[in-house]
C-alpha positions in Angstrom: 80.0 126.8 75.4 79.4 129.5 78.1 76.3 129.5 80.1 75.1 131.7 82.8 76.6 131.0 86.1 74.3 129.9 88.8 73.2 132.6 91.6 76.4 132.8 93.5 74.4 133.9 96.7 72.1 130.8 96.6 75.1 128.6 95.8 76.8 129.9 98.7 73.8 129.4 101.0 73.9 125.6 99.8 77.6 125.3 100.6 77.1 126.9 104.0 74.4 124.4 104.8 76.3 121.7 103.8 79.2 122.6 106.0 76.8 122.9 109.0 75.5 119.6 108.1 79.2 118.2 108.2 79.8 119.8 111.4 82.7 122.0 110.4 83.4 125.7 110.9 81.4 128.1 108.4 83.2 131.1 107.0 82.3 134.5 107.9 79.8 136.7 106.1 82.6 138.5 104.5 84.0 135.5 102.8 84.4 136.2 99.2 82.1 134.6 96.5 83.9 132.8 93.7 82.0 134.5 91.1 79.9 137.6 90.6 76.0 138.0 89.6 75.9 138.0 85.8 79.2 136.1 85.3 79.2 133.2 82.5 80.7 129.7 83.1 82.1 126.8 81.0 84.3 124.0 81.4 87.8 123.6 79.8 87.5 121.4 76.6 86.8 117.8 77.3 90.1 116.8 75.7 92.0 119.0 77.8 90.3 117.5 81.0 91.0 114.2 79.7 94.7 115.0 79.1 95.4 116.5 82.2 93.6 113.6 84.1 95.8 111.0 82.1 99.1 113.0 83.3 97.9 113.1 86.8 97.3 109.2 86.6 100.9 108.7 85.3 102.5 111.0 87.9 100.8 108.7 90.6 102.1 105.4 88.8 105.5 107.1 88.6 105.1 107.8 92.2 104.3 104.1 93.2 107.3 102.6 90.9 106.7 103.0 87.2 110.1 103.4 85.8 111.2 106.9 84.6 112.1 105.6 80.9 108.6 104.0 80.5 106.8 107.1 81.8 108.5 109.3 79.4 108.0 107.2 76.5 104.5 106.8 77.2 103.9 110.5 77.4 105.9 111.1 74.2 104.0 108.5 72.3 100.7 109.8 73.5 101.7 113.5 72.5 101.0 114.6 76.1 104.4 115.8 76.9 103.7 119.6 76.1 101.0 119.4 78.9 103.4 118.4 81.5 104.4 121.2 83.9 108.1 121.7 84.6 107.7 120.6 88.2 105.8 117.4 87.0 108.5 116.7 84.4 111.3 117.3 87.0 109.7 114.3 89.1 108.9 112.0 86.1 112.4 112.2 84.9 114.5 112.5 88.0 112.0 112.1 91.1 113.0 115.8 91.9 110.1 117.1 94.3 108.1 115.8 97.1 106.9 112.5 96.9 103.9 112.8 99.4 102.9 115.9 97.4 102.6 114.0 94.2 101.0 111.2 95.8 98.3 113.6 97.0 97.3 114.2 93.2 95.2 111.2 93.8 92.7 113.6 95.0 93.1 116.1 92.4 92.5 113.1 90.0 89.5 112.3 91.8 88.2 116.0 91.4 88.8 115.7 87.6 87.3 112.1 87.4 84.0 113.6 88.9 84.1 116.8 86.7 84.5 114.0 83.8 81.3 112.0 84.9 83.6 109.0 85.6 82.9 108.8 89.3 79.6 109.8 91.0 80.3 111.7 94.1 83.1 113.7 95.8 82.3 113.0 99.6 84.2 115.3 101.8 84.4 112.7 104.5 85.8 109.8 102.1 88.8 109.1 99.8 87.9 108.3 96.3 87.3 104.8 95.3 90.1 103.3 93.3 90.5 105.2 90.1 93.2 102.8 88.5 91.0 101.0 86.3 89.4 104.1 84.8 92.6 105.4 83.3 95.0 103.7 80.9 96.4 100.5 81.7 100.3 101.7 81.7 101.3 98.1 82.7 99.8 97.0 79.3 101.0 100.2 77.6 97.5 101.3 76.6 97.9 104.4 74.6 96.0 107.6 75.4 94.1 107.3 72.3 92.9 103.8 73.1 91.8 104.8 76.4 89.8 107.6 75.1 88.3 105.0 72.9 87.0 102.9 75.7 86.0 105.8 78.1 82.8 107.2 78.4 83.5 110.7 79.5 80.4 112.7 80.1 81.5 116.2 81.6 79.1 117.7 84.0 77.0 120.8 83.7 79.2 123.9 84.3 76.8 125.2 86.7 77.0 122.0 88.9 80.7 121.8 88.8 80.8 125.9 89.8 78.7 124.9 92.7 81.0 122.1 93.9 83.9 124.6 93.5 82.1 127.0 95.9 81.6 124.2 98.4 85.3 123.2 98.4 86.3 126.8 98.6 84.4 126.8 101.8 85.5 123.5 102.6 89.3 124.3 102.3 88.6 127.3 104.7 86.8 125.2 107.2 89.3 122.2 107.4 92.4 124.2 107.9 90.8 125.2 111.1 90.3 121.7 112.2 92.7 119.4 114.2 93.2 115.8 113.3 90.5 114.8 115.8 87.8 117.2 114.5 87.7 116.2 110.9 84.1 114.7 109.7 85.7 111.8 108.0 88.8 110.2 106.6 90.2 113.0 104.5 92.2 116.0 105.7 92.7 119.6 104.3 95.4 118.5 102.1 92.8 116.3 100.3 90.3 119.0 100.2 92.8 121.4 98.9 93.8 118.8 96.1 90.1 118.5 94.9 89.7 122.3 95.0 92.8 122.7 92.7 91.1 120.4 90.2 87.9 122.3 90.3 89.6 125.6 89.9 91.4 124.6 87.1 88.4 123.0 85.2 86.1 125.7 85.5 86.2 128.9 83.5 84.3 132.2 84.5 83.8 134.8 82.2 83.2 138.3 83.6 84.7 141.7 84.5 86.7 140.2 87.2 88.0 137.1 85.6 91.1 136.7 83.3 92.0 134.3 80.8 92.3 130.6 82.3 95.8 129.8 83.5 97.9 126.8 83.6 97.8 123.7 86.0 100.7 125.3 88.1 99.2 129.0 88.2 96.0 128.0 90.1 95.8 130.1 93.2 94.9 128.5 96.5 96.1 131.0 98.7 92.8 132.5 99.6 
């Protein structure tokens, strides 16, 4: 259910304060806001967040050795195939694509895990803790439905997720300005970009300058 989005100016001030604390560049005053005063915000339905997270988990398992036939079968039996994008399907079935790019989805999965309340923090200095145990046990052929039954998803407040998105929007700009020796921790711009991707997809804004939510591959990270 949509709720009023938090004050974008106050959120941006908090984001810039966090960037300063991390010792990374701060965007210019002209850097766009993510939403406008008066907009509404909500998260995508929990089932959609869970389905997308499970698909990313399977892609990571496929990247690290899960056989194609087993991956396809699990998706079909879990009725997740309709949510798999064309690039994802090409990778899952024939390993067409950039392995490193799909491996980086670990950070996108961390972002969704945070949105779902399954991990406590998204630290811009540290990679995520191990996420494997949080998702279906594919070695034991645990189904998506069985995983849902043992998982305590508790999606965060939409306003809190919106604020995290604004922070990662600013962090994405800042990290692209840094060299490898200037990073504040162990993760780089690629990792921040993946987390931003997940947050951009998870949050839905409603207002004059926002269209309907798009698909996973339609998330625009160009600005």
